[in-house]
C-alpha positions as CSV (number, residue, x, y, z in Angstrom):
1,M,20.5,115.5,18.7
2,S,22.9,117.6,16.8
3,K,19.6,118.4,14.5
4,Q,17.8,119.8,17.6
5,L,20.9,121.6,18.8
6,D,21.7,123.5,15.5
7,P,18.6,123.2,13.3
8,K,20.4,125.4,10.6
9,D,23.5,123.3,10.1
10,P,23.3,121.1,7.2
11,T,25.9,118.5,8.5
12,P,23.9,116.6,10.6
13,Y,21.2,116.2,7.8
14,F,24.2,115.1,5.2
15,Y,25.5,112.6,7.3
16,D,22.1,111.1,8.5
17,A,21.1,110.9,4.5
18,I,24.1,109.1,3.9
19,R,23.5,106.7,6.8
20,K,20.0,106.2,5.9
21,Q,21.1,105.5,2.2
22,T,23.6,102.7,3.4
23,T,20.9,101.0,5.3
24,N,18.5,100.9,2.2
25,R,16.1,103.8,3.3
26,P,16.4,105.9,0.0
27,V,13.4,107.9,0.5
28,E,14.3,109.1,3.9
29,A,17.9,109.6,2.6
30,L,16.3,111.8,0.3
31,Q,14.4,114.0,2.3
32,D,17.5,114.5,4.4
33,M,19.9,115.3,1.4
34,Q,17.3,117.8,0.4
35,K,17.4,119.5,3.7
36,A,21.0,119.6,3.9
37,I,21.3,121.4,0.4
38,E,18.6,123.8,1.4
39,L,20.6,124.6,4.7
40,N,24.1,124.8,2.9
41,D,24.5,128.6,2.7
42,N,23.9,128.6,6.5
43,R,27.5,127.8,7.0
44,A,28.5,131.1,5.4
45,V,29.6,132.7,8.6
46,Y,32.2,129.7,9.2
47,R,33.1,128.8,5.3
48,S,34.3,131.0,2.4
49,R,32.1,130.8,-0.6
50,L,34.4,128.2,-2.4
51,L,34.2,125.7,0.2
52,L,30.3,126.2,0.4
53,D,30.5,125.4,-3.5
54,A,32.4,122.3,-2.8
55,D,30.0,121.4,0.2
56,L,27.0,121.9,-2.3
57,A,28.9,119.7,-4.8
58,A,29.4,116.8,-2.5
59,R,25.6,117.1,-1.4
60,S,24.6,117.1,-4.9
61,A,26.5,114.2,-5.9
62,S,25.1,112.3,-2.9
63,L,21.6,113.4,-4.0
64,G,22.3,111.9,-7.5
65,R,23.5,108.4,-5.9
66,I,20.0,108.6,-3.9
67,Y,18.2,109.0,-7.0
68,G,20.0,106.2,-8.6
69,D,18.9,103.9,-5.9
70,L,15.5,105.2,-6.0
71,D,15.3,104.2,-9.7
72,S,17.0,101.2,-9.3
73,S,14.3,100.1,-6.5
74,N,11.5,101.3,-8.9
75,L,12.9,98.7,-11.4
76,A,11.9,95.9,-9.1
77,W,8.4,97.0,-9.0
């Protein structure tokens, strides 16, 4: 619902990606995380550049974990 109320906010995409990753849905998690990173700078009205960079770092680290999960799942094929 929050994605519909404020489609430019990266936060719901970030948390949805984490939820999907923990429920073993890495491809969907990857899509949401990429969207969260794309929307990161939309929070500039509310947050300083330093905090935006910290948000981006957290999203990028999570993205790395998702890619790790995707790579691990490919080994089983």
